[in-house]
C-alpha positions in Angstrom: 25.9 -24.5 -53.0 24.3 -21.2 -52.3 25.9 -17.6 -53.6 28.0 -17.6 -50.8 29.5 -21.2 -50.9 27.9 -23.1 -48.1 26.0 -26.5 -49.2 22.5 -26.3 -49.2 20.4 -29.9 -48.5 18.6 -31.4 -51.4 16.9 -34.3 -52.6 19.8 -36.3 -53.5 22.0 -35.2 -50.9 20.4 -35.5 -47.6 23.0 -36.6 -44.8 21.4 -38.7 -42.2 22.4 -36.9 -38.3 25.2 -38.5 -36.4 23.1 -39.4 -33.4 25.2 -39.7 -29.8 27.7 -42.0 -29.7 27.7 -44.5 -27.3 30.0 -43.9 -23.9 33.7 -45.0 -25.1 32.8 -45.0 -29.0 35.7 -42.6 -30.9 33.8 -42.2 -34.2 36.9 -42.4 -37.1 36.8 -41.1 -40.4 37.4 -43.1 -43.0 40.9 -45.0 -43.9 43.4 -42.9 -44.7 45.6 -43.6 -48.2 47.3 -46.7 -48.4 50.9 -45.8 -46.1 52.6 -48.2 -48.6 51.5 -46.8 -51.9 55.7 -45.2 -52.8 58.2 -47.3 -53.4 60.2 -47.6 -50.0 63.7 -49.1 -50.6 64.7 -52.0 -47.9 65.8 -50.0 -45.1 63.3 -46.7 -45.4 61.6 -44.8 -42.6 57.9 -44.8 -43.8 55.7 -42.7 -42.4 53.1 -44.6 -39.4 54.9 -48.4 -41.0 58.2 -48.0 -39.1 61.4 -49.2 -41.4 60.8 -51.1 -45.0 62.9 -54.6 -44.4 61.6 -56.2 -47.7 58.7 -57.3 -49.5 58.3 -61.3 -49.2 55.4 -62.2 -51.8 55.1 -58.6 -52.5 53.6 -57.7 -48.9 55.9 -55.1 -46.9 57.4 -55.6 -44.0 58.2 -53.1 -41.4 59.7 -53.4 -38.1 58.1 -50.7 -35.6 60.4 -48.2 -33.2 59.0 -50.3 -30.5 60.7 -53.8 -31.4 64.0 -51.9 -30.8 63.0 -51.8 -26.8 61.3 -55.1 -27.2 64.9 -56.4 -28.4 67.1 -54.8 -26.0 64.4 -56.1 -23.4 65.5 -59.8 -24.2 68.6 -59.3 -24.7 68.7 -58.1 -21.5 66.7 -60.8 -20.2 68.4 -63.6 -21.8 71.4 -62.4 -21.5 71.4 -63.3 -17.6 70.2 -66.1 -17.9 72.9 -67.3 -19.7 75.0 -65.9 -17.4 73.9 -68.6 -15.3 73.8 -71.3 -17.8 76.4 -70.4 -19.7 79.3 -68.5 -17.4 82.5 -68.7 -19.2 80.8 -66.7 -22.2 81.1 -62.9 -20.5 80.3 -60.3 -22.2 79.6 -62.1 -25.5 76.3 -63.1 -23.9 75.0 -60.5 -24.7 75.8 -60.8 -28.5 74.5 -64.4 -28.3 71.1 -62.9 -26.8 70.9 -60.8 -29.5 71.0 -63.3 -32.2 68.2 -65.2 -29.7 66.3 -61.5 -30.5 66.8 -61.0 -33.7 66.0 -65.4 -34.9 62.7 -65.0 -31.9 61.1 -62.5 -34.3 62.6 -64.2 -37.3 59.9 -67.0 -36.5 57.5 -64.6 -35.7 57.6 -63.0 -39.1 57.4 -66.7 -40.6 54.7 -67.0 -38.3 52.8 -63.7 -39.9 53.8 -64.8 -43.5 52.0 -68.1 -43.2 48.8 -65.8 -42.4 49.4 -63.8 -45.4 50.5 -66.4 -48.1 46.8 -68.1 -47.2 45.2 -64.7 -47.2 46.6 -64.4 -50.7 45.6 -67.9 -51.7 41.9 -66.7 -51.1 42.2 -63.7 -53.0 42.4 -61.4 -49.7 44.5 -58.5 -50.0 47.0 -57.4 -47.6 48.5 -54.3 -46.4 51.8 -55.4 -45.2 53.1 -57.5 -42.3 54.5 -55.3 -39.5 57.3 -56.7 -36.5 56.0 -54.2 -32.8 55.6 -54.6 -29.7 54.9 -58.3 -28.5 55.0 -59.8 -32.1 53.4 -58.8 -35.4 50.2 -58.3 -37.2 49.6 -59.0 -41.3 47.0 -56.2 -42.2 44.4 -58.5 -44.3 42.6 -55.8 -46.0 39.0 -57.6 -46.4 37.0 -60.6 -44.5 36.8 -63.9 -45.5 34.4 -64.8 -47.4 33.2 -68.2 -45.8 34.2 -69.2 -41.7 35.9 -72.3 -43.3 38.4 -70.0 -44.8 38.1 -67.6 -41.5 39.3 -71.0 -39.6 42.2 -71.7 -41.9 43.9 -68.8 -42.2 43.1 -68.4 -38.3 44.9 -71.6 -37.6 48.0 -71.8 -40.3 49.8 -68.8 -38.1 50.2 -71.1 -34.5 50.4 -74.3 -36.7 53.4 -72.6 -38.4 54.9 -71.9 -34.8 54.4 -75.4 -33.8 56.1 -76.8 -36.9 59.2 -74.1 -35.9 58.9 -75.7 -32.4 59.3 -78.7 -33.4 62.2 -78.0 -35.8 63.7 -76.4 -33.5 63.5 -79.5 -30.9 65.2 -81.4 -33.9 67.8 -79.3 -34.2 68.1 -79.7 -30.2 68.8 -83.7 -30.4 71.3 -83.4 -32.7 73.6 -80.6 -30.7 75.2 -81.1 -27.6 73.5 -79.5 -24.6 75.4 -77.0 -22.0 76.6 -75.6 -25.2 75.4 -71.8 -26.9 73.8 -73.8 -30.4 71.9 -76.1 -27.3 70.6 -73.3 -25.2 69.6 -71.1 -28.1 67.4 -73.6 -30.0 65.7 -75.1 -26.2 65.6 -70.9 -26.3 63.7 -70.6 -29.8 62.2 -74.0 -28.9 60.6 -73.4 -26.3 59.6 -69.3 -27.7 57.5 -70.9 -30.1 55.5 -73.6 -28.4 54.3 -70.0 -26.2 53.4 -67.9 -29.2 51.6 -71.1 -30.6 50.0 -71.9 -27.4 49.1 -68.4 -26.4 48.0 -67.5 -29.8 45.9 -70.6 -29.8 43.6 -69.2 -27.0 40.2 -68.2 -27.9 39.6 -64.4 -27.9 39.9 -61.8 -30.4 42.5 -60.6 -31.0 44.5 -63.7 -30.4 44.4 -66.1 -33.6 42.6 -68.8 -31.1 39.6 -66.1 -31.4 39.7 -66.0 -35.1 38.9 -69.3 -35.0 36.3 -69.3 -32.4 34.8 -66.7 -34.4 34.6 -69.1 -37.6 33.1 -71.9 -35.2 30.0 -69.3 -33.9 29.7 -67.6 -37.8 29.6 -71.9 -39.3 26.8 -72.9 -36.5 24.6 -70.1 -36.3 25.5 -68.6 -40.3 25.8 -65.0 -38.7 29.6 -63.4 -38.7 28.7 -60.9 -36.3 27.5 -63.4 -34.3 30.5 -65.0 -34.3 32.8 -61.7 -33.7 30.2 -60.6 -30.7 31.6 -64.1 -28.8 34.7 -64.2 -29.4 35.5 -60.6 -28.6 33.9 -61.0 -25.5 35.9 -64.6 -24.6 38.8 -62.6 -25.0 37.8 -59.7 -23.1 37.7 -62.8 -20.2 40.5 -63.7 -21.3 42.1 -60.2 -20.8 40.4 -60.0 -17.1 42.4 -64.1 -16.5 45.4 -63.3 -17.8 45.3 -60.0 -15.5 44.8 -61.7 -12.3 45.9 -64.9 -13.2 49.4 -65.3 -14.8 50.4 -63.0 -11.1 49.1 -65.6 -9.0 50.3 -68.4 -11.9 53.8 -66.8 -11.0 53.5 -66.5 -7.1 52.6 -70.1 -6.2 55.6 -71.5 -8.3 53.3 -73.4 -10.8 54.7 -72.0 -13.9 57.9 -74.2 -12.1 60.3 -70.9 -11.3 60.7 -70.3 -7.7 58.1 -68.4 -5.5 59.0 -64.5 -5.6 58.2 -62.4 -2.7 55.2 -60.3 -3.0 56.3 -56.9 -3.7 59.9 -58.2 -4.8 61.3 -57.1 -8.2 60.3 -60.3 -10.0 56.7 -59.8 -8.3 56.2 -56.4 -9.7 57.7 -57.3 -13.2 55.4 -60.3 -13.5 52.1 -57.7 -12.8 53.8 -55.1 -15.2 53.9 -58.2 -17.9 50.6 -59.5 -17.1 48.7 -55.7 -17.0 50.1 -55.0 -20.7 49.2 -58.3 -22.0 45.9 -57.8 -20.6 45.7 -54.7 -22.2 46.6 -55.6 -25.3 44.1 -58.4 -25.6 41.5 -56.3 -24.0 42.3 -53.1 -26.6 42.1 -55.5 -29.6 39.1 -57.7 -28.5 37.3 -54.2 -28.8 38.8 -52.9 -31.9 38.1 -56.1 -33.6 33.9 -56.0 -31.8 34.0 -51.9 -33.5 35.4 -52.9 -36.5 32.9 -55.6 -37.1 30.0 -53.1 -36.5 31.2 -50.8 -38.8 31.9 -53.2 -41.9 27.9 -54.0 -41.2 27.4 -50.6 -41.8 29.3 -49.6 -44.2 27.2 -51.0 -47.6 25.0 -48.1 -46.4 27.5 -45.7 -47.4 26.0 -45.6 -51.7 27.7 -43.1 -53.9 24.5 -42.9 -55.5 22.6 -41.6 -52.1 26.1 -39.2 -50.5 26.2 -37.4 -54.3 25.2 -33.6 -55.0 23.2 -32.8 -57.4 25.3 -30.7 -59.9 25.0 -28.2 -63.3 27.4 -28.2 -65.5 29.0 -24.7 -66.7 31.6 -23.8 -69.0 35.0 -23.3 -68.6 34.9 -19.2 -68.8 31.5 -19.2 -67.0 31.7 -16.2 -64.3 31.8 -17.9 -60.2 28.4 -15.3 -59.7 26.3 -16.7 -63.2 27.3 -19.8 -61.9 26.0 -20.5 -58.8 22.7 -18.4 -60.0 22.9 -21.4 -61.9 23.2 -23.7 -59.3 20.9 -22.3 -56.9 18.0 -21.6 -59.8 18.6 -25.7 -60.6 18.2 -26.7 -56.5 22.1 -28.5 -56.8 25.0 -28.3 -55.2 27.6 -28.8 -57.3 29.3 -27.4 -60.4 31.2 -29.5 -63.3 33.2 -27.8 -65.7 32.0 -28.9 -69.1 33.7 -28.1 -72.8 31.5 -26.9 -76.1 30.7 -30.6 -76.6 29.3 -30.7 -73.3 31.8 -33.6 -72.1 32.9 -33.0 -68.5 36.5 -31.9 -68.1 37.3 -30.9 -64.2 34.9 -30.3 -61.2 34.7 -26.7 -59.3 35.9 -27.6 -54.9 33.8 -25.6 -53.0 37.0 -25.0 -50.6 38.0 -22.7 -53.5 34.6 -20.9 -54.1 33.8 -19.9 -50.2 37.0 -17.8 -50.4 36.1 -15.9 -52.7 34.8 -12.7 -52.1 31.4 -11.9 -53.1 31.8 -8.3 -55.0 34.9 -10.7 -56.7 32.4 -13.2 -58.0 31.8 -12.0 -61.1 35.1 -11.5 -62.4 36.3 -14.8 -61.7 35.4 -17.8 -63.8 34.9 -21.3 -62.6 37.7 -22.8 -64.9 40.5 -21.1 -62.0 38.3 -23.1 -59.4 38.4 -26.5 -60.7 40.2 -29.7 -60.5 40.9 -31.1 -63.3 39.5 -34.5 -64.0 42.0 -37.3 -63.6 42.3 -40.8 -64.0 40.3 -42.1 -61.0 38.1 -39.2 -60.7 35.4 -40.6 -62.0 32.9 -42.3 -59.5 30.6 -45.5 -60.6 26.7 -44.4 -58.8 26.8 -48.3 -58.0 30.2 -48.2 -56.2 29.4 -48.5 -52.0 30.4 -50.0 -48.8 34.2 -51.1 -48.7 34.5 -51.0 -52.7 33.4 -46.9 -52.4 36.1 -46.2 -49.7 38.7 -48.3 -51.4 38.3 -46.5 -54.8 38.5 -43.6 -53.3 41.3 -44.3 -51.3 43.3 -45.0 -54.6 42.9 -41.4 -55.8 42.5 -38.8 -53.4 40.4 -35.8 -54.1 38.1 -33.6 -52.3 35.0 -34.2 -54.9 34.6 -36.6 -57.6 32.3 -37.2 -60.6 29.7 -39.6 -60.4 28.5 -41.6 -63.9 26.1 -43.8 -64.2 26.9 -46.8 -65.7 25.8 -45.5 -68.9 28.4 -42.3 -69.0 25.5 -39.9 -68.0 26.4 -37.1 -65.8 25.0 -38.4 -62.4 26.5 -35.1 -60.0 29.5 -34.8 -57.7 30.7 -36.8 -54.3 32.5 -35.1 -51.6 34.3 -36.3 -49.8 33.2 -34.3 -46.8 29.9 -36.1 -47.2 31.4 -39.1 -47.1 33.5 -38.4 -43.7 30.1 -37.4 -42.3 27.8 -40.3 -43.5 31.4 -42.7 -42.3 31.2 -41.0 -38.6 27.4 -40.9 -38.3 27.6 -44.8 -39.0 30.1 -45.3 -36.8 28.0 -43.4 -33.9 25.1 -45.3 -34.9 24.1 -47.4 -31.4 24.1 -51.4 -31.9 
């Protein structure tokens, strides 16, 4: 940090320059602080998460706004089918259809809870479950340690959907066909069977893709090889869905009547195929990007990213503190008490706002952030562990200490972000 408050390069804090990103790559910053860190109440809207519905097993479950659009669509489509099967229901058929939509997404929640319970059993933290457009997602924060666990973690979801399909089939046998309970149970049985079969398709981001990844990982011993293989199969699957689903519907291979080319049903099938293909293609690409990022994260080390710092007392004028830092080749200032114990870190953003002519009359204590719990970072932290630690206590600067407790320097969030973007942009 020079007298203008701008950082200088030093031996301890040289940053790699980001290379050109490959075409289509979109570098992103470090993960944001957890969106569900606050204690929201059921029914409360959380930014970016949707509506909190509860916390089964301690994991928050959110319903995204897009769910209501899909629920309305399911209610309308299923209501039209009920009009042909049970015309005596009249307008009440839409209440039955709404119940079906809610019950279907309850089945999806059970599918996601299966993933969540397995993850928690393996010691993998789960940030949240979100029910959204075309299904749900369990946000598991860490990768499985072994291919066997990865396979089990992926398989339990479709397995529970198959079990639910069997339960609903058994219920169908106990009720009279052609009645409201019979039609509902049949619809839920078929929908859960479709969910299970669709998720077992061998391509990321589907559960079958994660199972394929686990198998390739087991054979090659390289998780990245498994991810690449499953991601490209996922992209091939997306193309197959885009082209094959409308063709199957038009030829009547799925058991329905053959729609006219250019008709409303034909356009609906094409739109549905395009949406599903886009979801699969995007998910496969994201899975590949995240895997490559995780492979590079160990390069983010607190020790190498730390700025060298000089200790100053609270009443030290800013101009004098900057002079000492420049003489020592340091880029950061740590406020210490008379015993030499660090109490605060001077914020770089605050320093640059002070005009040079006022710096002799401004003490560093007025520009410092008091060290709170979580703002002391060990030099040994690296990769995901480092990012998770910083996410738990958001700040602009952190004091970095040796395992023995000695001051090593100051870690700036801006430096971490630049290194993160550089890791993202580095060609594979």
